[in-house]
C-alpha positions in Angstrom: 152.5 60.7 123.0 153.8 59.3 126.3 157.0 57.5 126.9 155.5 54.0 126.7 154.0 54.7 123.3 157.3 55.9 122.0 159.0 52.8 123.4 156.5 50.5 121.7 156.9 52.4 118.4 160.7 52.0 118.5 160.4 48.3 119.3 158.1 47.7 116.4 160.5 49.6 114.0 163.4 47.5 115.2 161.4 44.4 114.6 160.6 45.5 111.1 164.2 46.3 110.4 165.3 42.9 111.7 162.6 41.2 109.5 163.8 43.1 106.4 167.4 42.2 107.2 166.4 38.5 107.5 164.7 38.6 104.2 167.8 40.3 102.6 170.1 37.7 104.1 167.8 34.9 102.9 167.7 36.3 99.4 171.5 36.7 99.3 171.9 33.1 100.4 169.6 31.8 97.7 171.4 33.9 95.0 174.8 32.7 96.3 173.6 29.1 96.2 172.3 29.5 92.6 175.6 31.1 91.5 177.6 28.3 93.1 175.5 25.6 91.5 175.8 27.3 88.1 179.6 27.7 88.4 180.0 24.1 89.6 178.1 22.5 86.8 179.6 24.8 84.1 183.1 23.9 85.2 182.3 20.2 85.3 180.9 20.4 81.7 184.0 22.2 80.5 186.2 19.5 82.1 184.1 16.8 80.3 184.5 18.6 77.0 188.3 19.0 77.5 188.6 15.4 78.6 186.6 14.2 75.5 188.8 16.2 73.2 191.9 14.7 74.8 190.4 11.2 74.4 189.5 11.9 70.7 193.0 13.2 70.0 194.6 10.2 71.7 192.3 7.7 69.8 193.1 9.5 66.6 196.8 9.2 67.2 196.6 5.5 68.2 194.4 4.6 65.3 196.8 6.4 62.9 194.1 8.1 60.8 196.3 10.9 59.6 196.5 11.2 55.9 199.6 10.8 53.8 200.1 12.2 50.3 201.8 10.0 47.7 202.9 10.7 44.1 202.3 7.7 41.7 203.4 7.6 38.1 204.3 5.2 35.4 202.4 2.1 34.2 199.1 2.5 36.1 195.8 3.4 34.6 195.3 6.6 36.7 198.7 8.1 37.7 198.6 11.2 40.0 198.9 12.5 43.5 196.8 10.6 46.0 195.7 11.1 49.7 195.5 7.8 51.7 195.2 6.9 55.3 198.4 6.5 57.2 199.4 2.9 57.2 198.2 2.2 53.7 200.1 -0.4 51.6 201.3 -0.1 48.0 198.6 -2.5 46.9 196.0 0.0 48.3 197.5 2.8 46.2 197.6 0.6 43.0 193.9 -0.3 43.5 192.9 3.4 43.9 194.9 4.2 40.7 192.9 1.7 38.7 195.5 -1.1 38.7 198.5 -1.7 36.4 198.0 -0.9 32.8 198.7 -3.3 29.9 202.2 -2.0 29.5 203.3 -2.5 33.1 206.4 -4.8 33.4 205.3 -8.1 35.0 209.0 -9.0 35.4 209.9 -6.0 37.4 206.6 -6.1 39.4 207.1 -9.8 40.2 210.8 -9.6 41.0 211.3 -6.2 42.6 208.2 -4.5 43.8 206.8 -5.4 47.2 203.1 -4.7 47.1 202.7 -5.2 50.9 205.1 -2.4 51.9 203.6 0.5 53.9 203.7 3.9 52.2 205.1 7.0 53.8 204.1 10.7 53.4 205.6 12.5 50.3 206.8 9.2 48.8 207.3 9.1 45.0 206.6 5.8 43.3 207.2 4.9 39.7 205.7 1.7 38.2 208.0 0.6 35.3 206.9 -0.1 31.8 208.0 -3.2 29.8 210.6 -1.1 28.0 212.2 -0.2 31.3 213.2 -3.8 32.0 216.7 -3.5 30.6 217.5 -0.5 32.8 215.9 -1.9 36.0 215.6 -5.6 36.2 219.4 -6.4 36.6 220.2 -3.7 39.1 217.3 -3.2 41.4 217.4 -5.0 44.8 214.9 -7.8 45.3 211.7 -7.1 47.2 212.5 -3.4 47.6 209.9 -0.8 46.6 211.6 2.6 46.6 211.3 5.2 43.9 212.6 3.4 40.8 214.8 5.9 39.1 215.6 5.2 35.5 218.5 6.5 33.5 217.5 9.7 31.8 217.3 9.6 28.0 219.7 12.1 26.6 218.2 14.8 24.3 220.9 14.6 21.6 221.2 12.9 18.3 225.0 12.3 18.9 224.5 9.7 21.7 226.6 6.7 20.7 227.0 3.4 22.5 229.0 0.3 21.7 227.2 -2.7 20.3 228.3 -6.3 20.9 230.7 -6.0 17.9 232.4 -2.9 19.5 231.2 -0.7 16.6 229.6 2.7 17.3 225.8 2.8 17.0 223.9 6.1 16.8 220.5 6.2 18.4 217.6 7.7 16.4 216.2 11.0 17.5 212.4 10.5 17.2 211.9 14.3 16.9 214.3 14.9 14.0 214.6 11.6 12.2 213.6 11.2 8.6 211.0 8.8 7.4 213.7 6.5 6.1 215.5 6.5 9.5 212.3 5.7 11.3 211.5 2.9 8.9 214.8 1.3 9.9 213.4 0.7 13.4 212.0 -2.8 14.1 208.2 -2.9 13.5 208.1 0.6 11.9 207.0 0.7 8.3 206.3 3.7 6.1 202.8 4.2 7.5 203.9 4.3 11.2 206.9 6.5 10.2 204.5 9.1 8.7 202.3 8.9 11.9 205.3 9.5 14.0 206.4 12.5 12.0 202.9 14.0 11.9 202.5 13.9 15.7 205.8 15.4 16.7 207.2 16.6 19.1 207.6 14.0 21.9 209.1 14.6 25.3 209.7 11.0 26.5 208.7 7.4 25.9 205.3 7.8 27.6 204.5 10.9 25.6 205.6 9.0 22.4 203.3 6.1 23.3 200.3 8.3 23.8 200.7 10.5 20.7 202.5 8.5 18.0 199.8 5.9 17.3 202.4 3.1 17.4 201.4 0.0 19.5 203.1 -0.4 22.8 204.3 -3.8 21.9 206.0 -2.4 18.9 207.6 0.5 20.9 209.0 -2.1 23.3 211.1 -3.6 20.4 213.1 -0.4 19.8 212.7 1.6 23.0 216.4 1.3 23.7 217.4 2.5 20.2 215.7 6.0 20.3 216.2 9.3 22.0 214.1 12.5 22.3 
């Protein structure tokens, strides 16, 4: 092999190497472009998701869709603990609870309770019965719906209060009274007295109403004369 042939061979090899290098550079450029496009669109998609999450949270805060939990008891058909949307009114709660029952005090509801008031989380609400009127109607502020706290009924048979004639009057303990003592209550005869005795014990007025078999209208007549 002479010098010219060697020279031509080297030139061809260099050309082949350059060609291979060009192919490698081209492939690397294509791969880099693909990686760049993938990263760009993936980042953009993540930004959209984050932005949408932020918008959803902001809209949720603005619309006030968080729940509140309220405890309702007293003269409603379905007392209990309820979950409501934030911003709900007392009228919404009463509706969910099946409305007022037949023993609810129309006087207290009409004079004191504001059905349009907004509820707050962890609020306790008591809807008074008719027999609660003497404890509530003269002392509660007008148009104010807060938890209506009634005086507790003392669990003792020695509870004495003054009557209009300033003479001591002993309240009757429903859980220990004899049939004769029960018969002395207004509206209670021998038959109701026996029912009361048969269904003892009673923890409060509401429990007494549910278990004794005595009509609510009758209980209302002597509710302030008894203890448990």
